[in-house]
C-alpha positions, -999 to 999 in steps of 0.1 A, spaced: -845 385 138 -822 411 123 -839 441 107 -824 458 77 -818 495 79 -845 515 62 -825 538 39 -827 547 2 -810 520 -19 -792 547 -39 -767 542 -67 -732 552 -59 -705 565 -82 -667 568 -79 -657 601 -64 -643 627 -87 -634 664 -86 -647 683 -116 -632 718 -121 -655 744 -136 -629 759 -160 -646 763 -194 -621 744 -215 -616 715 -190 -638 691 -212 -613 697 -240 -583 687 -219 -583 651 -230 -551 643 -211 -568 649 -177 -598 627 -184 -604 590 -177 -582 565 -197 -614 547 -205 -624 576 -226 -589 586 -239 -560 562 -240 -531 577 -221 -552 602 -201 -542 604 -164 -576 602 -147 -570 635 -129 -605 639 -116 -601 607 -95 -566 617 -84 -579 651 -73 -602 634 -48 -571 625 -28 -554 659 -33 -556 687 -58 -524 701 -44 -541 734 -38 -527 736 -2 -494 719 -11 -473 746 -28 -444 732 -49 -420 750 -72 -418 735 -107 -391 748 -131 -401 750 -167 -368 751 -186 -381 762 -220 -388 792 -241 -398 814 -212 -433 823 -204 -460 849 -212 -464 866 -178 -495 883 -190 -514 851 -196 -546 853 -176 -547 816 -166 -513 819 -151 -521 849 -129 -504 845 -95 -488 812 -106 -454 824 -121 -422 833 -102 -396 857 -117 -372 831 -132 -342 839 -154 -332 841 -191 -302 820 -200 -303 825 -238 -268 838 -245 -267 842 -283 -282 876 -292 -290 866 -328 -313 838 -315 -326 854 -284 -351 877 -301 -352 901 -272 -322 922 -282 -298 910 -255 -282 879 -239 -287 865 -204 -307 886 -180 -334 885 -153 -363 887 -178 -377 852 -184 -406 864 -206 -410 848 -240 -406 873 -269 -415 846 -294 -392 821 -313 -405 826 -348 -381 823 -378 -391 840 -410 -384 825 -445 -360 854 -451 -341 846 -419 -340 809 -426 -322 817 -459 -294 835 -442 -261 821 -430 -269 830 -394 -300 808 -394 -287 781 -416 -304 748 -407 -333 765 -390 -369 759 -403 -392 789 -410 -420 787 -384 -443 806 -362 -437 811 -325 -444 780 -304 -451 797 -271 -441 763 -258 -430 774 -223 -463 790 -217 -482 759 -228 -462 737 -205 -467 761 -176 -504 758 -182 -504 720 -183 -487 722 -149 -503 751 -131 -532 768 -150 -556 783 -124 -585 761 -113 -621 772 -111 -612 807 -122 -635 810 -153 -604 810 -175 -593 784 -201 -584 751 -187 -568 738 -155 -534 726 -144 -525 692 -129 -512 706 -96 -534 734 -82 -509 748 -58 -479 748 -81 -457 778 -87 -439 778 -120 -403 790 -122 -397 800 -158 -362 795 -171 -356 806 -206 -329 787 -224 -344 785 -259 -350 811 -286 -351 810 -324 -339 776 -336 -340 760 -302 -313 759 -275 -276 754 -273 -264 729 -248 -245 753 -225 -276 775 -220 -298 744 -215 -275 729 -188 -269 762 -170 -307 765 -169 -311 731 -154 -284 737 -128 -299 771 -118 -334 755 -116 -321 731 -90 -305 759 -69 -269 752 -80 -247 782 -87 -242 795 -122 -215 820 -131 -230 854 -138 -265 846 -126 -280 856 -92 -287 830 -66 -320 811 -73 -341 819 -42 -368 794 -53 -351 761 -61 -374 737 -79 -386 704 -66 -395 693 -101 -378 703 -134 -396 700 -167 -374 699 -197 -389 693 -232 -356 691 -252 -334 663 -262 -308 650 -287 -305 620 -310 -281 599 -289 -271 590 -254 -265 619 -229 -229 631 -230 -207 638 -200 -219 674 -198 -255 662 -194 -245 635 -169 -225 659 -148 -254 683 -145 -278 656 -135 -253 641 -110 -248 676 -94 
């Protein structure tokens, strides 16, 4: 007669990769959708690949980035600043090679002036830095949370300052992110495989948007 193997009849669980970052438990969007509707079940996905050995360049076309953020150490490329209007740039100049985020706050006094008409008084969003962290915050480094793709390099492209972005700056940023030539800007030596853009309008994309996407 057949004899059963003599082994412990242990209970098995679905495989998962649990990073040790101290704020990981608060990152609801990375958890199981059974616990948080809309979460992406990252721990199960990371069993297949964390991406740690698969470097990919992700452009964050946004407000720039805080290069000094400890959870982005070694994760951020040089990028470029496409904010052309000095009044809104908040860094004292127009387009240049410094993609750092100086803040995009608008004071109540500024909001009452003609230059900032239609802008809301608000604190800085640091939005580009937040998005860079969602994508590529360092894993298992005893800092903050963790990004989705552990091997990602963020290419920060600053196209928004106070009051948001103007279309020409935004589209030039998208073109440059993809490695397309932009007048007055150097060649992008790290063309992105993925472009994150958190801006939009109220209607259908116009021909300028469509042309940039087609290119």
